[in-house]
C-alpha angles and dihedrals in degrees: 000000000000094000092044090051087054090063104268118142121225096270091050092050089050093048090048094049090047091051093050090047093052089050091052093047093052098046104016087234138067113212118241139154091292100036124059112188118205108198124191129190139148122262127219091278094050095253121130122257114198116198119191103201106206130155097209096101138240096291090065095035095054098062090035087056090050092050090050095051093050091051095049091045089052097045103034104022090234125128098221120204110235134181127182134199142163092281103046144298131292120211127185120206128183115243105278099138125267108009090212095061095238090286132100134227100177143019130306094019114180106194120192110171145334112294149155110279117090109231092245099045093131101037120085134177112254094242095052095052098080100041093045093050090045092055093043099047095063093069099043130105086242092062092049091050096047091044089056090052095047092045088052093052091049089055090244089129102050121186119243087217111035091199095053131068120245115233115253092237092055091049090051092052093046091044094048087050093052091044093052087057100038094048089072090065113064093192097054102131096222090053088051093047091047092052094047092050092051095047099041108023101032103027129047094215091165088051092052088047091052090048089053089050090051092049091051090051094046091243086124118035128207118217124194122210133176117209134182090225139017114284118236091261092047091051089057093051093043088061088067093047092097092056093079087076096051096087099033090125086068090067116116113263092245091057091046092050092049090051092050090053091054092057119111110240093219093049090047090054090054094047088051091054097240096139092065104050100121092097093043107050114082112237090216092049088049094051092046094048093050089048088055095044094051092045091243096126116099094247093047099052123111118257104190143001093288088057092054091054089054091050094056089044093052103032102031127228114355136180124245095255091047091054093049090052089057095050131079120255089272091070111137127190085227090075093068094044091051090049091050092050087049088054092238098118133029137201113244136171116230125171092351094306132106111236139168118244136183115256088237090070095053095103095043093050093048096048100037101037105019089239113170110238122218120250120272098038105153114250092235088069096047099057114123117262128211098247113005098168094043085053093054096044091046092053090047090056095045091055100041137060121236113328140173123244092243089058094055089043090056094046092057098031093247136138115265092233091054089048093049093049090054094047091049091054092047089050091054086055091051094245095115134021131207132218142092108305113143113089108242093009126120136214134022113329132184129218138178110259094233095046089053093052088049091050092049092046092051097041088053090050091049090053093048091050088054090057101045114124115263129211116270089247090063093045088054093049090048094049093049093052092041091054089047091235106173095004113151095201095064105091144143129003094322091052092049092049091052090051093047087052090057095044097048113138092005108129116219131168110273090229089059100045099082096021101053116354103054102032090053089057107035108050095208099033118162129172090242090066096061091041089054091051093046092047091051092055094244095111133036131185131209138189125235105189141320125275127205112291116007093319125108145167117276140177138192129224139182108246095238094052098040096088088059101039105036109109123219116286116270108258110262130184098237124218127194087262092057092049093048090051093052089046089051091052097041092094091087096245133094127252134196120243094255090051091049092055090050090052090048089050091061089050106108092201090066106075117179099029111246122240123261087250095053088047091051093046090050092046089054091050088057093046094050089049090055099245099107131040141175134243087231137012091247096108090046091053086050095053093047094046102040117119095240091059103030112129091020095097132075093240123030121227132194117258117265137190109282099228130120147109129255132219141174120260 
């Protein structure tokens, strides 16, 4: 009676009572101002969801959720995800057993095992509520959002152009920078105003304090229940669970940096899509970049002995032929001899090959690869380094495109397992990344992090260049070439089929089809070619509306594609004669004009019998509307070239023999 008096009709009352009944059946209790229900269940991943059902509204639940998060973080070391709404609070806990710790703080507890949540996770002393909420709100997204609004009202975030709106992301950045400085001064007025606004205007802290007092005096009871699936009330709250991430960008910079530091580098790589770049990296860009990194490009080659020394320092040990390929035509073998005499390069043997190496790499080659060093290497260049093998592999990654671990192992004469372990260690430090990068490649590949960034930037620039707008003249040239206009290599039936495939669905005046459109694309076009394709059932034509005179719009289709491409018929005011013609052609086979008139003569609905001219006009009405077609274009040519219509079309055609059959489309 109360809900009916509130204005609900019979169906609404029935739905409301059913909803409350389902909640009572699921939990055994319905939350009210004297009962708070704490429901727990497992989600799809097996983690615990805890829902605090409470009718006290979001202004009470928001500070309550902050206090619960602080207590759980302090006692369990877990950063529990929380979300609040007008109807309660949702918490997500990892699977650590019973989230209530095997103890009860309310009535009806159903304990199952030891777990993570302390028994009093939602109950606080009156005196600790306000200090706890005040301490927690300063690091919340709400505080950052309100600080931005307060700073804007105080004109601390002025606009560069007063008449233009500042984008929200720029406001957030500037507000975060201001907050980072202002937070060091507890008396900063905007910080104080933001805190006051959060605690008084947004939160109802006195209401939360009163609720805790009522719980302590047993005026409000807390009931715990465990369910196998969310109750109806819980399902409603879970719909808003994702909302906690909507304003993540308002988090203070320190919180966002801490969150970024906690990310798994491999997970981050997967999220960024770095493992699926085969289709994104441009092969030409990859080839050009590798040529530049390896100093094979013309403008990167060494021009003198000093350039050769730089090659060995930047690229590592190289063979004689490899050095010559990276020098200009002025390369002389004496350059290497001179550098060797000056003790700037040494000869070493790596992976069974003799190579030249910079003197700076002597210690790394000895310690990482066990390479014997020539006599006379200064002691300063043989001192141990911290990570000799890591240095060699990292330089290889910096100077090559994507490569496999086996390729790097073969280059240095190492085992694949040793090389892979080193690459994984470098990946953990952010120097290299793994994934599938090289177009047309297969298997796991490695690439220097900076090299991959360069490849992505250049590939993106190449793609943008491809979609840059072109002058109208270029578009006109492309359209003509694309449509094979004037092409001498499009000939015969095959060429005509190719042209029809391109023109499918394009409406052109019937008088221009065989006068301009097809002859300009098929060098040896003859009407007999199109008739042959139509008679063989490979091509069909359809009308799309009449034009002044006896002309009309027409389009061609390949028979296989016609059912998918034919548009709906053009609207037509039907007459009994139109209906009789469609009925006569409904058998699915074609009829000559004489056969069609004989069929119509037998139709009792047509009395008196229409003349042949009237039948022809009605037939063309149906053809131009797209409901009837012919097995060739002969009747169409006859219509366009007949004496009584000559000169009434946009494009004149030669007279043809008026013989053909008609069929329904």
